[in-house]
C-alpha positions in Angstrom: -56.1 184.1 -33.9 -52.5 183.9 -33.0 -53.2 181.6 -30.0 -55.3 179.3 -32.2 -52.4 179.0 -34.5 -50.0 178.2 -31.7 -52.4 175.5 -30.3 -52.7 174.0 -33.8 -48.9 173.9 -34.2 -48.4 172.3 -30.8 -51.0 169.7 -31.6 -49.3 168.9 -34.9 -45.9 168.6 -33.1 -47.3 166.3 -30.5 -49.0 164.1 -33.1 -45.8 163.9 -35.2 -43.6 162.9 -32.2 -46.2 160.3 -31.0 -45.6 158.4 -34.3 -41.9 158.2 -33.5 -42.4 156.3 -30.3 -40.6 153.0 -30.6 -43.2 151.3 -28.4 -45.9 152.0 -31.0 -47.6 148.6 -31.7 -48.7 149.9 -35.1 -45.3 150.8 -36.3 -44.4 149.2 -39.6 -41.4 146.9 -39.3 -39.5 146.6 -42.5 -38.8 143.1 -43.7 -35.9 141.9 -45.7 -36.7 141.3 -49.3 -36.9 137.7 -50.5 -33.8 136.5 -52.2 -34.6 135.9 -55.9 -34.7 132.4 -57.2 -33.0 131.5 -60.5 -34.5 128.6 -62.5 -33.4 127.2 -65.9 -35.8 125.4 -68.2 -34.9 123.5 -71.3 -36.8 121.7 -74.0 -37.6 121.3 -77.6 -40.2 122.9 -79.8 -41.3 121.0 -82.9 -42.8 122.6 -86.0 -46.0 124.4 -85.0 -45.5 123.2 -81.4 -45.0 124.9 -78.0 -43.5 124.1 -74.7 -44.7 125.4 -71.3 -42.9 125.5 -67.9 -44.4 126.5 -64.6 -42.9 128.0 -61.4 -44.3 129.8 -58.4 -43.2 133.2 -57.0 -43.3 133.3 -53.2 -43.6 137.0 -52.9 -44.4 140.1 -54.9 -41.6 141.5 -57.1 -39.9 141.5 -60.5 -39.8 138.5 -62.8 -37.2 138.4 -65.6 -37.2 135.6 -68.2 -34.3 135.3 -70.7 -34.4 133.2 -73.8 -30.8 132.1 -73.2 -30.3 129.9 -76.2 -31.9 128.5 -79.4 -30.1 125.5 -81.1 -29.1 124.4 -83.6 -30.0 127.8 -85.2 -29.2 130.7 -82.9 -30.9 133.0 -85.4 -34.2 131.2 -85.1 -37.3 133.4 -84.4 -39.7 132.0 -81.7 -42.7 133.0 -79.7 -41.6 133.7 -76.1 -44.2 134.5 -73.4 -44.6 134.8 -69.6 -47.9 134.6 -67.8 -50.1 133.1 -65.1 -50.5 129.4 -64.7 -54.1 128.4 -64.1 -53.4 124.8 -63.3 -54.4 123.9 -66.9 -53.0 126.5 -69.2 -50.5 129.4 -69.4 -52.5 132.7 -69.7 -49.9 134.8 -71.5 -49.5 138.4 -70.1 -46.3 139.4 -71.7 -45.3 138.0 -75.1 -42.9 138.5 -77.9 -43.6 136.7 -81.2 -40.3 137.8 -82.7 -38.0 136.6 -80.0 -34.5 135.6 -80.8 -31.7 134.3 -78.6 -31.1 136.7 -75.7 -34.6 138.2 -75.7 -35.7 139.3 -72.2 -39.2 139.6 -70.8 -39.7 141.6 -67.6 -42.8 141.8 -65.5 -43.9 142.4 -61.9 -46.1 140.2 -59.8 -48.1 141.8 -57.0 -48.3 138.7 -54.8 -47.1 135.1 -54.6 -48.5 133.3 -57.6 -48.2 130.3 -60.0 -46.5 131.6 -63.2 -45.4 130.2 -66.5 -43.2 130.7 -69.5 -43.8 129.4 -73.0 -41.6 129.0 -76.1 -43.4 128.3 -79.3 -43.1 128.1 -83.1 -44.8 131.1 -84.7 -44.6 129.6 -88.2 -40.9 130.4 -88.7 -39.2 127.1 -87.7 -37.9 124.8 -90.5 -36.7 122.2 -88.0 -37.3 121.5 -84.3 -35.5 123.9 -82.0 -33.9 123.2 -78.6 -34.0 126.1 -76.2 -32.9 127.2 -72.8 -34.7 129.8 -70.7 -33.5 131.4 -67.4 -36.1 132.9 -65.1 -35.3 135.0 -62.0 -38.2 135.6 -59.7 -39.1 136.3 -56.1 
């Protein structure tokens, strides 16, 4: 029994050190993360209207969209969403229908993908609103 245990421990030690060989063709080589891209989108949303902007992530990672400004009324309440761009429409995945200036949406993409952001009137505008959105993505 003791010899069997010694053989097993020796086998485990050999197996573990074999994985440390620098000539191992199956070793995982870490890659540097992609530098994030910062994009700024601006536009105007009319009463009962919406505006969509598209962008493409080049790698998996975190996507952060900030509703930077709403003018002329910084206290305006808007719909603000982030999602997948299908080539025809923005399929919203993260949305806030009570967004105000400085609202942030954060999500993660698992692969490079076409994405979108939307700003829309949710029935609370009394006049058209100009906006600015900043998006940071991989």
